N, C-alpha and C positions, 0 to 999 in steps of 0.2 A: 600475662592476662587471661581472668576465666574465660569460660567455653562461654560463647554467647555475649560476649562483652567487647567489643572493639572502642580504639582511640584513635583519634588525628587530629588535628590541626587543618580546617577543613582546606584555608584561606592557603596553607604550604603544599598540601594534597594537589588541588587546582592549580599552582603554582608548575607542580611537577609535573604534573599531566600536558601542560601547556607547551613547557621547555622541553618534554619528550617529544611530542610531535613536531614540535618545529626539526629537534635532531632528528625525528624520524625522516620528515622529508629530506632532509639533507643526505642523509646515509641512501634513500631511497634512488634519488636521482642517478648515484651510483651504478646502484645496484641494477638497474634497468641500462644504464649505459654498459657494463660488462654483458649483461645478459643479450644484449643486441651487439656485440661486438663479438661473443661467442658466436650469437646466429649466422656471422655473417660469412665469418671464417668457415664454417659448416658448411655454408651453401657454396661457397668456394671451392670447396672438394679439400683444405687445407687444413690442421686441425693442432692444439695444444693441449698434450695431455691433462687431463683433469678440469681443463676451462669451465665445461660446460656443467661441471656437478660444483665448481665453485659458484657461478653465476646461479645455479638454482638453490645452494646453502646460503649466498647471501641473500636471497632475495626472499627465503622461507622465513630468515635469522629478522630482516626489517618486518617482514606481516606479523613475527612473535611480538616484537618490540610496539608497533602500533595499537595491535591488540592490546598488550598488556592496558600501554598509556592511555587509550582509549576508559579501559576498564576503571581505570584509578581515577579519569575525570567523573565517569558516571558515580563511583562511592564519594567523592568532595561532592556531586552534588547533594548526593542522599545527605552528608553530612550538615550542608548547607541550609539544608529543607528542613533539618532536627534543629538545627540552631533555629534556626528562625520560629519553630514552632512553640520553641520556650523562650522567646525573646532578646536570644543569642544573635550577636551580627558576625558569628564564627571568626574572631580573629584570633583566636586562642584555644587551646585545647580541648577538646569535647568529650565526653567518652560516653555511647550510646550500645544499648541491647542492639544485639545485630536482628532481632526483631522487630524493631522502631527504625532501623535502617533499612529495611526489608520492607518498609511499608511509604518510604519517600523518594525508593531507588530502584528500579530494575539491571542490578550490576553485572550481572553476567558472570562467566569465567575469567577468572586473571589466565588462565595458561589456555593459547590458541587449541593447541595438540589435544587438549583435553577437551573443548570445547567441540572440537570436528570428532571426535572417538566416540564423545555422546552420543552426535546427531547420526553419524552411521550405526549405533547400537539401536538406536529408537527409530531411525529409517526402517532397517533390517525388520525389527518384530511390528512396524506395522504393515510390511510386505506379507509378512508369516499372518498376519492379522487377517489381511485381504484374501489370503488364499484360503483360507479356514471360513468356509460358510457355514461353519457353528460357533464364529464368535460371540460372543456376548456383551451387554450394558455393559459389564465388571470390566471385561478383557478392554474394552477400546475406551474407556475413564482410568486404565489402569497404566496403558501407554500414555494417552494424554497427562498423566500426573509426570510422567518422569520428563517431560518437558517443560517442565517450569520452571529452572535456573536458564533454562538456554530462549526462554522464549524472546526475549529483549537483546541476543547476543548476537551480532551479525556472524561470525563464522559459524556457529551452531543452526542460525538461522538458512543461509547461504547453504550450506553440506546438505542439512535436511529435504530443503526442497530439492537441489539438485538432483538430489538420489532419489526420493518418492517420486519428483516431476507431477505434470498439472494433472495426468492422467490417478495417479496416486492422491493425491489432493481429493478430488473429485471423488473418487472412490473411498474413500473412508468419510467425504461428507454425506455419499450414499448409504453406508453401514452407519452412519449416525442415525440417519432416518429412520435406517429398517429394524437396529437394534434400541437403539435410546429413545427415541419418541416415543413409541409403544410404553417401556419403562418406566421415565422418569420424567414425560411429559414435554411441552412444546421451551420453557425456560430452560432446563436441563440441556437437551441437543441444543439449543443454541447458542448455550452457553459452552459446549464443548466446539461449537462450529468456531462461536467466537476462539478458542485456543488457537485452531487453526487459521483463524485470519489474522489473529497477533503474532505470531510465526511468519506468514506469509509479507505480513506489513515490512517486518524487520527487515527481511530478503531483499522484497524490490524498493526498499530505500537505497542498498548499495549499488544498482543500477547505473551502469555509465549508459547516458544518451548518443546515441549512432554519431560518430564523429567531433565527440565533444575531445578538447586535448585534456590532459590532467592539468590542475588551476598551479601557477608555479609556487612551491611552499608548504602547498597543502600536501599530507600524505594519502595516499589511495591502498585502501588495504581492498582485501578480493572482493569482485562482485557479482554478481550472479549472472550466469552462463546468459549472453543474449538468447539463445535458441530456448532458453527456457520462459522468455519475457516473451517471447513471440507466439510458443505456444498457448500462452496465459492471452497473450491480445487476439490471437485470431483462427492460430493453428489445431490446436485442441475444436473437435469437433463436439458436440453437442447434443448434436439428434434434432428430431423435429421437437419443434417450442410444445406443441399439446400432447404430446404421445411420449416422449423421452424424458425420465426424472432426470436425466443427465444437466438438461438445460436448466431445472430449475437448481438442481444441489451447484453447479456452477455459479450462480447467481446470490445464492445464501452465503455461498462462500465469499465474495465478491463484497456484498452488503455489508460487510466485518471485517474490510480492508480499509486502509486510509493509502493509496499507490500515491509514487511521485507524478507532480500534473504530469508531462507528458505519456506517462503509461495508462494513467485514469482517463485521459483525453484517448487514447489507443484505443482503448479495451470498448470505451462508450462509442465510439466510432465501428465498431465492428461487430460489436454484440448488442447495440441498442436502437443504433440508427434503422438498422434493415428492417428489424419490428416496426417504427412507428411508421416507417414509410409503406410498408406494406398494408399498416393502418388504413393511411389515407387511401387506401384501395378498396376496403372489406370493411362491414359494418360488422366488426367482431370484434369480443373484449381482447384490450392488451397484454393483462394479465391471467398469467393461467390459473384456473382455482383446483391444485391439486391439494387435494385432502390432508396430504404428509407432513407438508409443511405451516397448515394450516395459514394465520393472519400474513407469515413471509413466503409464500407460494408465487407474490407475483414478480414477474422474473424484470419488468421493467420498472417495477418498482424499488425490486432489489438494488438494481443496475445506476436508479438514480438518488437511489441512499450513499451509493458509494460517491459518486460523481458532491454528492449537496455536501459532504466532509471536506471538500478544497474551492474553496471560491474561484483559485485561478483556473481549474481544471474545468468548471463550469461555463466561465464566461471565454474560455477558448474554445471550447467544445459546440458550445451555443453558435458562433459566428462560424462556426466548419460549415462546407459542404458535403454533406453525403454524397457517397461514390454513386454513380448511372442516376442519380434525382438533379434533371437539370434546373437550375437558379434555386433550386432550394437551399435554405438554410438550416442546421439543428432546431434553432430558435423557429422559424415558421411550421416544423414537424410538430412541437413541441403543443406551442398555440392551437392550433389547429384540432386535436384530441379534448375527446369530451371525459371529463371527470369520473363520470360512470363506468369508464372501460378500468380505471385503476383501484387496486384493494384498497388505497387510503387513499379514495377521493382526489387526486392531486398534490396531496401535500408536499411531497416529498420534490415537485417537478415546480411545486413555488417557489421552494427554498432553492432551489437551482436556479432558476429565472431569478430571483430578488438578490444571489452572489450576484449576478452579473453584473444586472443592472443598477446596482448600487454600490459598486465594487472600488475599494479605494483607489485603486487605478486610474489615473482618469481618462488615460486610450483604451484601457480593457473595458471600463463604464461607457464611453462614448459608443463604440462598437459594438457593446450589448445593446443599449438604446436604440441605435439605427436598427438594427436588425430588427427589434422588436417592433421598430413602428413601421420597418416597410412591410412585415406580416401582416399586421393587425390593418395598415390603412387599404391591404390589396382586395384583389376581387373576391377572395374566399377567406375573409378575416371573420374568424370565429373565436368566442372566448368563453367557454363552457366550462368554466373552472373555478369552482367559487371563491380560491383560496389567491386565485393569479391577480385579480386585481388590487389587494392589499401589496403584493409582490411587485406590481410595476409602480405603486404611487409611490414606493420607496424608492423607487430608482428616479422617480422624478424629483422626487424631494432631497434628492441627493444632489442632484445636477438641473436645479430650474434653469442657471445659465445657456447653459446647454440646450433646453428645451426653447428659450427665448431667444438664441439663436436661431435655430429650427425656423421656429415660426417667424420671424420678420428678418433673416436672410434669405429664407429659401431653402429648400429641403437639401 
């Protein structure tokens, strides 16, 4: 086959991926059992020569196969998309250019070890760049360009993220602010941050919620370290919102991400709710006016933008009770703010509220509507956001039966 040309039967390739992952899941159970047995023997003071090495090798082999079979699935999706674009159903051999395939999928690396080695190399270059006060916009763009293949590859994204840490992410966003923004303008700088946001989103998608057992029959590839997630959620100290640029840099980065629901809610509770609560005590702008990030300097708006991508996160965050705030929900904090405190005049928060009160899940929708009604019926009712009435109206339209029940049966 000529260079730059690929052929496959998309359905066959998708079936190969599916069956491969099923076999991976069965093999992983055995690898986990062997690793547990080796650990138990070691803790008891007994040992079997080479057992721990065998366990590690088997686990590594399983992770390699999971990575390869997931890669095959992504390539199959790309072939199916290519087929659909020319009116084919994907049930026969299809030949496409690699460029066309790349337009429809982000396949990543076939070999897990190659993905990890590439991530380590790029992470080392990022650290060198952060240590070099003279690094230019061209230097930053060159390093980011090397992530092109790995941005959507879980092994690459996890390795890269753990190597540079949250501090490295924020530091690199800071360098983009200092070097790329003056050189290439707002669009070019935000595109550079978007590359980091994509990698971070890919890495966070592998996170395993605490206490969650593996699903039977589903292979579990390597997951992002829980310590990294804790640092991102609340451990990393961004300093004073009004004086330290790191607070804005982290929010700009997270505005470019789409974390899993539980992580998005935790981030918002830890980094957004306290700002909203303080704003109920003082009449000051909620968003910073740091000219460095121009229209994206609003910390609150940036976190709201992140939330707005995930309707489940919107609903679960709005009904949560912030720490150290008696009786309040995040919904009440949001509805009691003035729109002129936001750089986007409250559009993002209106989207967050609409996602919740018009949520397709009836329980999340009802909880969100009830929280909104409680806030607006209270003694401090304020609705000074020109976009919020329409958002709440969408919730009412989505569930008139619930409102009728509340009206006629009691609150």
